PDBQT receptor file of N, H, CA, C and O in Angstrom, charges set to zero:
ATOM      1  N   MET A   1       0.816  -1.189   0.010  1.00  0.00    +0.000 N 
ATOM      2  CA  MET A   1       0.000  -0.024  -0.016  1.00  0.00    +0.000 C 
ATOM      3  C   MET A   1       0.857   1.243   0.002  1.00  0.00    +0.000 C 
ATOM      4  O   MET A   1       0.592   2.174  -0.759  1.00  0.00    +0.000 OA
ATOM      5  N   TRP A   2       1.883   1.290   0.862  1.00  0.00    +0.000 N 
ATOM      6  H   TRP A   2       2.098   0.533   1.480  1.00  0.00    +0.000 HD
ATOM      7  CA  TRP A   2       2.766   2.470   0.932  1.00  0.00    +0.000 C 
ATOM      8  C   TRP A   2       3.455   2.751  -0.406  1.00  0.00    +0.000 C 
ATOM      9  O   TRP A   2       3.530   3.908  -0.819  1.00  0.00    +0.000 OA
ATOM     10  N   SER A   3       3.958   1.725  -1.088  1.00  0.00    +0.000 N 
ATOM     11  H   SER A   3       3.897   0.785  -0.753  1.00  0.00    +0.000 HD
ATOM     12  CA  SER A   3       4.656   1.912  -2.322  1.00  0.00    +0.000 C 
ATOM     13  C   SER A   3       3.709   2.394  -3.446  1.00  0.00    +0.000 C 
ATOM     14  O   SER A   3       4.130   3.148  -4.324  1.00  0.00    +0.000 OA
ATOM     15  N   ALA A   4       2.451   1.966  -3.418  1.00  0.00    +0.000 N 
ATOM     16  H   ALA A   4       2.110   1.354  -2.705  1.00  0.00    +0.000 HD
ATOM     17  CA  ALA A   4       1.495   2.411  -4.416  1.00  0.00    +0.000 C 
ATOM     18  C   ALA A   4       1.206   3.905  -4.255  1.00  0.00    +0.000 C 
ATOM     19  O   ALA A   4       1.134   4.630  -5.247  1.00  0.00    +0.000 OA
ATOM     20  N   SER A   5       1.044   4.361  -3.036  1.00  0.00    +0.000 N 
ATOM     21  H   SER A   5       1.102   3.771  -2.230  1.00  0.00    +0.000 HD
ATOM     22  CA  SER A   5       0.787   5.783  -2.815  1.00  0.00    +0.000 C 
ATOM     23  C   SER A   5       2.006   6.611  -3.118  1.00  0.00    +0.000 C 
ATOM     24  O   SER A   5       1.881   7.733  -3.609  1.00  0.00    +0.000 OA
ATOM     25  N   LEU A   6       3.185   6.090  -2.840  1.00  0.00    +0.000 N 
ATOM     26  H   LEU A   6       3.287   5.179  -2.441  1.00  0.00    +0.000 HD
ATOM     27  CA  LEU A   6       4.399   6.802  -3.166  1.00  0.00    +0.000 C 
ATOM     28  C   LEU A   6       4.578   6.953  -4.672  1.00  0.00    +0.000 C 
ATOM     29  O   LEU A   6       5.021   8.004  -5.135  1.00  0.00    +0.000 OA
ATOM     30  N   GLY A   7       4.248   5.942  -5.432  1.00  0.00    +0.000 N 
ATOM     31  H   GLY A   7       3.889   5.088  -5.056  1.00  0.00    +0.000 HD
ATOM     32  CA  GLY A   7       4.322   6.013  -6.905  1.00  0.00    +0.000 C 
ATOM     33  C   GLY A   7       3.311   7.022  -7.454  1.00  0.00    +0.000 C 
ATOM     34  O   GLY A   7       3.612   7.744  -8.405  1.00  0.00    +0.000 OA
ATOM     35  N   ALA A   8       2.136   7.077  -6.872  1.00  0.00    +0.000 N 
ATOM     36  H   ALA A   8       1.891   6.491  -6.100  1.00  0.00    +0.000 HD
ATOM     37  CA  ALA A   8       1.119   8.016  -7.341  1.00  0.00    +0.000 C 
ATOM     38  C   ALA A   8       1.588   9.447  -7.102  1.00  0.00    +0.000 C 
ATOM     39  O   ALA A   8       1.374  10.308  -7.955  1.00  0.00    +0.000 OA
ATOM     40  N   ALA A   9       2.230   9.726  -5.952  1.00  0.00    +0.000 N 
ATOM     41  H   ALA A   9       2.404   9.026  -5.258  1.00  0.00    +0.000 HD
ATOM     42  CA  ALA A   9       2.687  11.060  -5.681  1.00  0.00    +0.000 C 
ATOM     43  C   ALA A   9       3.810  11.448  -6.643  1.00  0.00    +0.000 C 
ATOM     44  O   ALA A   9       3.895  12.601  -7.065  1.00  0.00    +0.000 OA
ATOM     45  N   HIS A  10       4.663  10.498  -6.986  1.00  0.00    +0.000 N 
ATOM     46  H   HIS A  10       4.593   9.561  -6.644  1.00  0.00    +0.000 HD
ATOM     47  CA  HIS A  10       5.758  10.763  -7.915  1.00  0.00    +0.000 C 
ATOM     48  C   HIS A  10       5.199  11.086  -9.300  1.00  0.00    +0.000 C 
ATOM     49  O   HIS A  10       5.752  11.943  -9.990  1.00  0.00    +0.000 OA
ATOM     50  N   ALA A  11       4.144  10.441  -9.718  1.00  0.00    +0.000 N 
ATOM     51  H   ALA A  11       3.695   9.745  -9.157  1.00  0.00    +0.000 HD
ATOM     52  CA  ALA A  11       3.560  10.629 -11.047  1.00  0.00    +0.000 C 
ATOM     53  C   ALA A  11       2.924  12.008 -11.178  1.00  0.00    +0.000 C 
ATOM     54  O   ALA A  11       2.767  12.504 -12.293  1.00  0.00    +0.000 OA
ATOM     55  N   ALA A  12       2.550  12.648 -10.048  1.00  0.00    +0.000 N 
ATOM     56  H   ALA A  12       2.678  12.246  -9.142  1.00  0.00    +0.000 HD
ATOM     57  CA  ALA A  12       1.855  13.926 -10.114  1.00  0.00    +0.000 C 
ATOM     58  C   ALA A  12       2.772  15.115  -9.897  1.00  0.00    +0.000 C 
ATOM     59  O   ALA A  12       2.303  16.219  -9.616  1.00  0.00    +0.000 OA
ATOM     60  N   GLU A  13       4.097  14.898 -10.026  1.00  0.00    +0.000 N 
ATOM     61  H   GLU A  13       4.478  14.002 -10.254  1.00  0.00    +0.000 HD
ATOM     62  CA  GLU A  13       5.032  15.988  -9.818  1.00  0.00    +0.000 C 
ATOM     63  C   GLU A  13       4.993  17.032 -10.945  1.00  0.00    +0.000 C 
ATOM     64  O   GLU A  13       4.709  16.714 -12.100  1.00  0.00    +0.000 OA
ATOM     65  N   VAL A  14       5.287  18.284 -10.575  1.00  0.00    +0.000 N 
ATOM     66  H   VAL A  14       5.517  18.542  -9.637  1.00  0.00    +0.000 HD
ATOM     67  CA  VAL A  14       5.488  19.351 -11.567  1.00  0.00    +0.000 C 
ATOM     68  C   VAL A  14       6.890  19.157 -12.149  1.00  0.00    +0.000 C 
ATOM     69  O   VAL A  14       7.847  18.908 -11.417  1.00  0.00    +0.000 OA
ATOM     70  N   ILE A  15       6.997  19.274 -13.481  1.00  0.00    +0.000 N 
ATOM     71  H   ILE A  15       6.219  19.476 -14.076  1.00  0.00    +0.000 HD
ATOM     72  CA  ILE A  15       8.295  19.138 -14.133  1.00  0.00    +0.000 C 
ATOM     73  C   ILE A  15       8.708  20.493 -14.650  1.00  0.00    +0.000 C 
ATOM     74  O   ILE A  15       7.985  21.106 -15.434  1.00  0.00    +0.000 OA
ATOM     75  N   ARG A  16       9.840  20.961 -14.231  1.00  0.00    +0.000 N 
ATOM     76  H   ARG A  16      10.427  20.463 -13.593  1.00  0.00    +0.000 HD
ATOM     77  CA  ARG A  16      10.370  22.276 -14.662  1.00  0.00    +0.000 C 
ATOM     78  C   ARG A  16      11.520  22.067 -15.652  1.00  0.00    +0.000 C 
ATOM     79  O   ARG A  16      12.478  21.354 -15.354  1.00  0.00    +0.000 OA
ATOM     80  N   HIS A  17      11.422  22.681 -16.810  1.00  0.00    +0.000 N 
ATOM     81  H   HIS A  17      10.643  23.261 -17.052  1.00  0.00    +0.000 HD
ATOM     82  CA  HIS A  17      12.468  22.586 -17.831  1.00  0.00    +0.000 C 
ATOM     83  C   HIS A  17      13.328  23.843 -17.765  1.00  0.00    +0.000 C 
ATOM     84  O   HIS A  17      12.880  24.925 -18.145  1.00  0.00    +0.000 OA
ATOM     85  N   LYS A  18      14.536  23.706 -17.294  1.00  0.00    +0.000 N 
ATOM     86  H   LYS A  18      14.900  22.827 -16.985  1.00  0.00    +0.000 HD
ATOM     87  CA  LYS A  18      15.428  24.865 -17.167  1.00  0.00    +0.000 C 
ATOM     88  C   LYS A  18      15.899  25.318 -18.540  1.00  0.00    +0.000 C 
ATOM     89  O   LYS A  18      15.904  24.553 -19.504  1.00  0.00    +0.000 OA
ATOM     90  N   ILE A  19      16.296  26.591 -18.599  1.00  0.00    +0.000 N 
ATOM     91  H   ILE A  19      16.292  27.213 -17.816  1.00  0.00    +0.000 HD
ATOM     92  CA  ILE A  19      16.904  27.160 -19.809  1.00  0.00    +0.000 C 
ATOM     93  C   ILE A  19      18.312  26.574 -19.911  1.00  0.00    +0.000 C 
ATOM     94  O   ILE A  19      19.095  26.707 -18.970  1.00  0.00    +0.000 OA
ATOM     95  N   PRO A  20      18.659  25.917 -21.053  1.00  0.00    +0.000 N 
ATOM     96  CA  PRO A  20      19.978  25.332 -21.181  1.00  0.00    +0.000 C 
ATOM     97  C   PRO A  20      21.109  26.314 -20.959  1.00  0.00    +0.000 C 
ATOM     98  O   PRO A  20      21.047  27.447 -21.437  1.00  0.00    +0.000 OA
ATOM     99  N   ASN A  21      22.142  25.899 -20.242  1.00  0.00    +0.000 N 
ATOM    100  H   ASN A  21      22.192  24.979 -19.854  1.00  0.00    +0.000 HD
ATOM    101  CA  ASN A  21      23.335  26.696 -19.995  1.00  0.00    +0.000 C 
ATOM    102  C   ASN A  21      23.004  28.041 -19.331  1.00  0.00    +0.000 C 
ATOM    103  O   ASN A  21      23.640  29.050 -19.638  1.00  0.00    +0.000 OA
ATOM    104  N   SER A  22      22.035  28.065 -18.441  1.00  0.00    +0.000 N 
ATOM    105  H   SER A  22      21.518  27.246 -18.192  1.00  0.00    +0.000 HD
ATOM    106  CA  SER A  22      21.629  29.325 -17.817  1.00  0.00    +0.000 C 
ATOM    107  C   SER A  22      21.289  29.080 -16.359  1.00  0.00    +0.000 C 
ATOM    108  O   SER A  22      20.804  28.010 -15.991  1.00  0.00    +0.000 OA
ATOM    109  N   ASP A  23      21.555  30.104 -15.518  1.00  0.00    +0.000 N 
ATOM    110  H   ASP A  23      21.949  30.973 -15.817  1.00  0.00    +0.000 HD
ATOM    111  CA  ASP A  23      21.107  30.036 -14.124  1.00  0.00    +0.000 C 
ATOM    112  C   ASP A  23      19.943  31.018 -13.876  1.00  0.00    +0.000 C 
ATOM    113  O   ASP A  23      19.631  31.353 -12.733  1.00  0.00    +0.000 OA
ATOM    114  N   PHE A  24      19.310  31.472 -14.977  1.00  0.00    +0.000 N 
ATOM    115  H   PHE A  24      19.563  31.200 -15.906  1.00  0.00    +0.000 HD
ATOM    116  CA  PHE A  24      18.172  32.359 -14.915  1.00  0.00    +0.000 C 
ATOM    117  C   PHE A  24      17.050  31.634 -14.117  1.00  0.00    +0.000 C 
ATOM    118  O   PHE A  24      16.781  30.461 -14.375  1.00  0.00    +0.000 OA
ATOM    119  N   PRO A  25      16.411  32.310 -13.175  1.00  0.00    +0.000 N 
ATOM    120  CA  PRO A  25      15.459  31.619 -12.296  1.00  0.00    +0.000 C 
ATOM    121  C   PRO A  25      14.080  31.308 -12.898  1.00  0.00    +0.000 C 
ATOM    122  O   PRO A  25      13.261  30.665 -12.242  1.00  0.00    +0.000 OA
ATOM    123  N   ILE A  26      13.810  31.750 -14.133  1.00  0.00    +0.000 N 
ATOM    124  H   ILE A  26      14.475  32.272 -14.666  1.00  0.00    +0.000 HD
ATOM    125  CA  ILE A  26      12.524  31.444 -14.763  1.00  0.00    +0.000 C 
ATOM    126  C   ILE A  26      12.730  30.246 -15.681  1.00  0.00    +0.000 C 
ATOM    127  O   ILE A  26      13.697  30.205 -16.441  1.00  0.00    +0.000 OA
ATOM    128  N   ALA A  27      11.828  29.271 -15.615  1.00  0.00    +0.000 N 
ATOM    129  H   ALA A  27      11.043  29.304 -14.997  1.00  0.00    +0.000 HD
ATOM    130  CA  ALA A  27      11.933  28.063 -16.437  1.00  0.00    +0.000 C 
ATOM    131  C   ALA A  27      11.561  28.369 -17.870  1.00  0.00    +0.000 C 
ATOM    132  O   ALA A  27      10.794  29.288 -18.158  1.00  0.00    +0.000 OA
ATOM    133  N   ALA A  28      12.132  27.566 -18.768  1.00  0.00    +0.000 N 
ATOM    134  H   ALA A  28      12.755  26.820 -18.535  1.00  0.00    +0.000 HD
ATOM    135  CA  ALA A  28      11.748  27.648 -20.191  1.00  0.00    +0.000 C 
ATOM    136  C   ALA A  28      10.341  27.090 -20.377  1.00  0.00    +0.000 C 
ATOM    137  O   ALA A  28       9.585  27.568 -21.223  1.00  0.00    +0.000 OA
ATOM    138  N   ALA A  29       9.992  26.078 -19.584  1.00  0.00    +0.000 N 
ATOM    139  H   ALA A  29      10.606  25.689 -18.897  1.00  0.00    +0.000 HD
ATOM    140  CA  ALA A  29       8.669  25.488 -19.666  1.00  0.00    +0.000 C 
ATOM    141  C   ALA A  29       8.386  24.757 -18.356  1.00  0.00    +0.000 C 
ATOM    142  O   ALA A  29       9.318  24.364 -17.654  1.00  0.00    +0.000 OA
ATOM    143  N   VAL A  30       7.127  24.575 -18.024  1.00  0.00    +0.000 N 
ATOM    144  H   VAL A  30       6.370  24.895 -18.593  1.00  0.00    +0.000 HD
ATOM    145  CA  VAL A  30       6.679  23.849 -16.828  1.00  0.00    +0.000 C 
ATOM    146  C   VAL A  30       5.541  22.947 -17.217  1.00  0.00    +0.000 C 
ATOM    147  O   VAL A  30       4.602  23.381 -17.884  1.00  0.00    +0.000 OA
ATOM    148  N   GLU A  31       5.609  21.676 -16.805  1.00  0.00    +0.000 N 
ATOM    149  H   GLU A  31       6.372  21.323 -16.263  1.00  0.00    +0.000 HD
ATOM    150  CA  GLU A  31       4.544  20.716 -17.062  1.00  0.00    +0.000 C 
ATOM    151  C   GLU A  31       3.740  20.528 -15.779  1.00  0.00    +0.000 C 
ATOM    152  O   GLU A  31       4.298  20.250 -14.718  1.00  0.00    +0.000 OA
ATOM    153  N   ILE A  32       2.417  20.684 -15.892  1.00  0.00    +0.000 N 
ATOM    154  H   ILE A  32       1.963  20.910 -16.754  1.00  0.00    +0.000 HD
ATOM    155  CA  ILE A  32       1.494  20.519 -14.765  1.00  0.00    +0.000 C 
ATOM    156  C   ILE A  32       0.578  19.302 -15.057  1.00  0.00    +0.000 C 
ATOM    157  O   ILE A  32      -0.324  19.408 -15.888  1.00  0.00    +0.000 OA
ATOM    158  N   PRO A  33       0.794  18.185 -14.402  1.00  0.00    +0.000 N 
ATOM    159  CA  PRO A  33      -0.006  17.002 -14.706  1.00  0.00    +0.000 C 
ATOM    160  C   PRO A  33      -1.394  17.050 -14.088  1.00  0.00    +0.000 C 
ATOM    161  O   PRO A  33      -1.574  17.501 -12.957  1.00  0.00    +0.000 OA
ATOM    162  N   ALA A  34      -2.360  16.578 -14.846  1.00  0.00    +0.000 N 
ATOM    163  H   ALA A  34      -2.214  16.212 -15.764  1.00  0.00    +0.000 HD
ATOM    164  CA  ALA A  34      -3.735  16.390 -14.357  1.00  0.00    +0.000 C 
ATOM    165  C   ALA A  34      -4.344  15.298 -15.242  1.00  0.00    +0.000 C 
ATOM    166  O   ALA A  34      -5.289  15.546 -15.990  1.00  0.00    +0.000 OA
ATOM    167  N   GLY A  35      -3.806  14.127 -15.148  1.00  0.00    +0.000 N 
ATOM    168  H   GLY A  35      -3.038  13.925 -14.540  1.00  0.00    +0.000 HD
ATOM    169  CA  GLY A  35      -4.175  13.065 -16.058  1.00  0.00    +0.000 C 
ATOM    170  C   GLY A  35      -3.289  13.086 -17.312  1.00  0.00    +0.000 C 
ATOM    171  O   GLY A  35      -2.739  12.056 -17.702  1.00  0.00    +0.000 OA
ATOM    172  N   LYS A  36      -3.159  14.203 -17.909  1.00  0.00    +0.000 N 
ATOM    173  H   LYS A  36      -3.606  15.040 -17.592  1.00  0.00    +0.000 HD
ATOM    174  CA  LYS A  36      -2.242  14.435 -19.000  1.00  0.00    +0.000 C 
ATOM    175  C   LYS A  36      -1.481  15.697 -18.684  1.00  0.00    +0.000 C 
ATOM    176  O   LYS A  36      -1.971  16.571 -17.970  1.00  0.00    +0.000 OA
ATOM    177  N   ALA A  37      -0.274  15.788 -19.223  1.00  0.00    +0.000 N 
ATOM    178  H   ALA A  37       0.124  15.077 -19.803  1.00  0.00    +0.000 HD
ATOM    179  CA  ALA A  37       0.573  16.959 -18.942  1.00  0.00    +0.000 C 
ATOM    180  C   ALA A  37       0.110  18.188 -19.724  1.00  0.00    +0.000 C 
ATOM    181  O   ALA A  37      -0.267  18.106 -20.893  1.00  0.00    +0.000 OA
ATOM    182  N   THR A  38       0.153  19.302 -19.052  1.00  0.00    +0.000 N 
ATOM    183  H   THR A  38       0.460  19.368 -18.102  1.00  0.00    +0.000 HD
ATOM    184  CA  THR A  38      -0.039  20.581 -19.669  1.00  0.00    +0.000 C 
ATOM    185  C   THR A  38       1.282  21.305 -19.670  1.00  0.00    +0.000 C 
ATOM    186  O   THR A  38       1.928  21.378 -18.625  1.00  0.00    +0.000 OA
ATOM    187  N   VAL A  39       1.713  21.842 -20.783  1.00  0.00    +0.000 N 
ATOM    188  H   VAL A  39       1.188  21.783 -21.632  1.00  0.00    +0.000 HD
ATOM    189  CA  VAL A  39       3.014  22.487 -20.844  1.00  0.00    +0.000 C 
ATOM    190  C   VAL A  39       2.783  23.990 -21.065  1.00  0.00    +0.000 C 
ATOM    191  O   VAL A  39       2.129  24.402 -22.023  1.00  0.00    +0.000 OA
ATOM    192  N   TYR A  40       3.335  24.785 -20.158  1.00  0.00    +0.000 N 
ATOM    193  H   TYR A  40       3.866  24.450 -19.380  1.00  0.00    +0.000 HD
ATOM    194  CA  TYR A  40       3.312  26.229 -20.291  1.00  0.00    +0.000 C 
ATOM    195  C   TYR A  40       4.699  26.682 -20.756  1.00  0.00    +0.000 C 
ATOM    196  O   TYR A  40       5.706  26.338 -20.137  1.00  0.00    +0.000 OA
ATOM    197  N   VAL A  41       4.747  27.445 -21.833  1.00  0.00    +0.000 N 
ATOM    198  H   VAL A  41       3.929  27.724 -22.336  1.00  0.00    +0.000 HD
ATOM    199  CA  VAL A  41       6.030  27.875 -22.396  1.00  0.00    +0.000 C 
ATOM    200  C   VAL A  41       6.174  29.369 -22.093  1.00  0.00    +0.000 C 
ATOM    201  O   VAL A  41       5.268  30.162 -22.353  1.00  0.00    +0.000 OA
ATOM    202  N   SER A  42       7.318  29.728 -21.545  1.00  0.00    +0.000 N 
ATOM    203  H   SER A  42       8.054  29.085 -21.334  1.00  0.00    +0.000 HD
ATOM    204  CA  SER A  42       7.552  31.100 -21.153  1.00  0.00    +0.000 C 
ATOM    205  C   SER A  42       8.491  31.805 -22.132  1.00  0.00    +0.000 C 
ATOM    206  O   SER A  42       9.545  31.274 -22.480  1.00  0.00    +0.000 OA
ATOM    207  N   GLY A  43       8.108  32.986 -22.566  1.00  0.00    +0.000 N 
ATOM    208  H   GLY A  43       7.251  33.417 -22.283  1.00  0.00    +0.000 HD
ATOM    209  CA  GLY A  43       8.989  33.821 -23.366  1.00  0.00    +0.000 C 
ATOM    210  C   GLY A  43       9.138  33.407 -24.818  1.00  0.00    +0.000 C 
ATOM    211  O   GLY A  43      10.020  33.922 -25.505  1.00  0.00    +0.000 OA
ATOM    212  N   LYS A  44       8.325  32.512 -25.304  1.00  0.00    +0.000 N 
ATOM    213  H   LYS A  44       7.608  32.093 -24.746  1.00  0.00    +0.000 HD
ATOM    214  CA  LYS A  44       8.450  32.086 -26.690  1.00  0.00    +0.000 C 
ATOM    215  C   LYS A  44       7.533  32.895 -27.560  1.00  0.00    +0.000 C 
ATOM    216  O   LYS A  44       6.364  33.086 -27.225  1.00  0.00    +0.000 OA
ATOM    217  N   VAL A  45       8.041  33.375 -28.677  1.00  0.00    +0.000 N 
ATOM    218  H   VAL A  45       8.991  33.220 -28.950  1.00  0.00    +0.000 HD
ATOM    219  CA  VAL A  45       7.230  34.135 -29.631  1.00  0.00    +0.000 C 
ATOM    220  C   VAL A  45       7.404  33.522 -31.015  1.00  0.00    +0.000 C 
ATOM    221  O   VAL A  45       8.423  32.888 -31.290  1.00  0.00    +0.000 OA
ATOM    222  N   PRO A  46       6.415  33.706 -31.888  1.00  0.00    +0.000 N 
ATOM    223  CA  PRO A  46       6.542  33.114 -33.218  1.00  0.00    +0.000 C 
ATOM    224  C   PRO A  46       7.630  33.826 -34.057  1.00  0.00    +0.000 C 
ATOM    225  O   PRO A  46       7.941  34.999 -33.846  1.00  0.00    +0.000 OA
ATOM    226  N   ALA A  47       8.172  33.090 -34.983  1.00  0.00    +0.000 N 
ATOM    227  H   ALA A  47       7.920  32.138 -35.154  1.00  0.00    +0.000 HD
ATOM    228  CA  ALA A  47       9.186  33.666 -35.886  1.00  0.00    +0.000 C 
ATOM    229  C   ALA A  47       8.530  34.616 -36.861  1.00  0.00    +0.000 C 
ATOM    230  O   ALA A  47       7.361  34.455 -37.211  1.00  0.00    +0.000 OA
ATOM    231  N   VAL A  48       9.300  35.623 -37.305  1.00  0.00    +0.000 N 
ATOM    232  H   VAL A  48      10.250  35.754 -37.020  1.00  0.00    +0.000 HD
ATOM    233  CA  VAL A  48       8.809  36.530 -38.327  1.00  0.00    +0.000 C 
ATOM    234  C   VAL A  48       8.803  35.819 -39.653  1.00  0.00    +0.000 C 
ATOM    235  O   VAL A  48       9.827  35.271 -40.064  1.00  0.00    +0.000 OA
ATOM    236  N   ILE A  49       7.666  35.812 -40.340  1.00  0.00    +0.000 N 
ATOM    237  H   ILE A  49       6.835  36.257 -40.006  1.00  0.00    +0.000 HD
ATOM    238  CA  ILE A  49       7.521  35.172 -41.658  1.00  0.00    +0.000 C 
ATOM    239  C   ILE A  49       7.474  36.235 -42.753  1.00  0.00    +0.000 C 
ATOM    240  O   ILE A  49       8.096  36.090 -43.805  1.00  0.00    +0.000 OA
ATOM    241  N   ASP A  50       6.725  37.308 -42.486  1.00  0.00    +0.000 N 
ATOM    242  H   ASP A  50       6.220  37.427 -41.631  1.00  0.00    +0.000 HD
ATOM    243  CA  ASP A  50       6.578  38.365 -43.469  1.00  0.00    +0.000 C 
ATOM    244  C   ASP A  50       7.529  39.506 -43.091  1.00  0.00    +0.000 C 
ATOM    245  O   ASP A  50       7.164  40.364 -42.287  1.00  0.00    +0.000 OA
ATOM    246  N   THR A  51       8.741  39.528 -43.658  1.00  0.00    +0.000 N 
ATOM    247  H   THR A  51       9.037  38.831 -44.311  1.00  0.00    +0.000 HD
ATOM    248  CA  THR A  51       9.723  40.526 -43.300  1.00  0.00    +0.000 C 
ATOM    249  C   THR A  51       9.373  41.923 -43.816  1.00  0.00    +0.000 C 
ATOM    250  O   THR A  51       9.986  42.904 -43.394  1.00  0.00    +0.000 OA
ATOM    251  N   SER A  52       8.397  42.026 -44.722  1.00  0.00    +0.000 N 
ATOM    252  H   SER A  52       7.899  41.229 -45.065  1.00  0.00    +0.000 HD
ATOM    253  CA  SER A  52       8.003  43.324 -45.253  1.00  0.00    +0.000 C 
ATOM    254  C   SER A  52       6.997  44.023 -44.326  1.00  0.00    +0.000 C 
ATOM    255  O   SER A  52       6.778  45.228 -44.453  1.00  0.00    +0.000 OA
ATOM    256  N   ALA A  53       6.379  43.269 -43.387  1.00  0.00    +0.000 N 
ATOM    257  H   ALA A  53       6.557  42.290 -43.284  1.00  0.00    +0.000 HD
ATOM    258  CA  ALA A  53       5.407  43.821 -42.456  1.00  0.00    +0.000 C 
ATOM    259  C   ALA A  53       6.145  44.469 -41.307  1.00  0.00    +0.000 C 
ATOM    260  O   ALA A  53       7.259  44.061 -40.981  1.00  0.00    +0.000 OA
ATOM    261  N   PRO A  54       5.527  45.501 -40.667  1.00  0.00    +0.000 N 
ATOM    262  CA  PRO A  54       6.136  46.083 -39.474  1.00  0.00    +0.000 C 
ATOM    263  C   PRO A  54       6.355  45.031 -38.417  1.00  0.00    +0.000 C 
ATOM    264  O   PRO A  54       5.496  44.167 -38.243  1.00  0.00    +0.000 OA
ATOM    265  N   LYS A  55       7.483  45.062 -37.688  1.00  0.00    +0.000 N 
ATOM    266  H   LYS A  55       8.181  45.765 -37.829  1.00  0.00    +0.000 HD
ATOM    267  CA  LYS A  55       7.846  44.026 -36.708  1.00  0.00    +0.000 C 
ATOM    268  C   LYS A  55       6.827  43.903 -35.605  1.00  0.00    +0.000 C 
ATOM    269  O   LYS A  55       6.654  42.813 -35.058  1.00  0.00    +0.000 OA
ATOM    270  N   ASP A  56       6.138  44.986 -35.251  1.00  0.00    +0.000 N 
ATOM    271  H   ASP A  56       6.278  45.871 -35.695  1.00  0.00    +0.000 HD
ATOM    272  CA  ASP A  56       5.177  44.921 -34.122  1.00  0.00    +0.000 C 
ATOM    273  C   ASP A  56       3.742  44.665 -34.621  1.00  0.00    +0.000 C 
ATOM    274  O   ASP A  56       2.802  44.794 -33.837  1.00  0.00    +0.000 OA
ATOM    275  N   SER A  57       3.550  44.316 -35.872  1.00  0.00    +0.000 N 
ATOM    276  H   SER A  57       4.313  44.211 -36.509  1.00  0.00    +0.000 HD
ATOM    277  CA  SER A  57       2.222  44.033 -36.411  1.00  0.00    +0.000 C 
ATOM    278  C   SER A  57       1.880  42.559 -36.324  1.00  0.00    +0.000 C 
ATOM    279  O   SER A  57       2.766  41.707 -36.243  1.00  0.00    +0.000 OA
ATOM    280  N   ALA A  58       0.581  42.263 -36.339  1.00  0.00    +0.000 N 
ATOM    281  H   ALA A  58      -0.138  42.955 -36.405  1.00  0.00    +0.000 HD
ATOM    282  CA  ALA A  58       0.143  40.874 -36.342  1.00  0.00    +0.000 C 
ATOM    283  C   ALA A  58       0.505  40.168 -37.656  1.00  0.00    +0.000 C 
ATOM    284  O   ALA A  58       0.564  38.939 -37.704  1.00  0.00    +0.000 OA
ATOM    285  N   ALA A  59       0.748  40.944 -38.717  1.00  0.00    +0.000 N 
ATOM    286  H   ALA A  59       0.701  41.942 -38.678  1.00  0.00    +0.000 HD
ATOM    287  CA  ALA A  59       1.075  40.327 -40.013  1.00  0.00    +0.000 C 
ATOM    288  C   ALA A  59       2.500  39.769 -40.069  1.00  0.00    +0.000 C 
ATOM    289  O   ALA A  59       2.783  38.871 -40.861  1.00  0.00    +0.000 OA
ATOM    290  N   ALA A  60       3.400  40.301 -39.228  1.00  0.00    +0.000 N 
ATOM    291  H   ALA A  60       3.170  41.031 -38.584  1.00  0.00    +0.000 HD
ATOM    292  CA  ALA A  60       4.817  39.851 -39.244  1.00  0.00    +0.000 C 
ATOM    293  C   ALA A  60       4.957  38.351 -39.036  1.00  0.00    +0.000 C 
ATOM    294  O   ALA A  60       5.641  37.709 -39.833  1.00  0.00    +0.000 OA
ATOM    295  N   PRO A  61       4.356  37.757 -38.021  1.00  0.00    +0.000 N 
ATOM    296  CA  PRO A  61       4.531  36.314 -37.842  1.00  0.00    +0.000 C 
ATOM    297  C   PRO A  61       3.667  35.467 -38.801  1.00  0.00    +0.000 C 
ATOM    298  O   PRO A  61       3.779  34.241 -38.793  1.00  0.00    +0.000 OA
ATOM    299  N   GLY A  62       2.843  36.074 -39.593  1.00  0.00    +0.000 N 
ATOM    300  H   GLY A  62       2.753  37.070 -39.599  1.00  0.00    +0.000 HD
ATOM    301  CA  GLY A  62       2.102  35.350 -40.604  1.00  0.00    +0.000 C 
ATOM    302  C   GLY A  62       0.735  34.919 -40.278  1.00  0.00    +0.000 C 
ATOM    303  O   GLY A  62       0.068  34.301 -41.108  1.00  0.00    +0.000 OA
TER     304      GLY A  62
């Protein structure tokens, strides 16, 4: 019984993905399990696809 509850607690852990080669305190991503993992990504933005559009416009990333 004890080992079964210990395994269940381990399966429900939050997983933090550190920024490679960095000691910055904010994670690159965090997984929050609730049956299935949810991944929150921090600081990621889409790449610019339309280089002729203003950089701060919605058209730039396409």
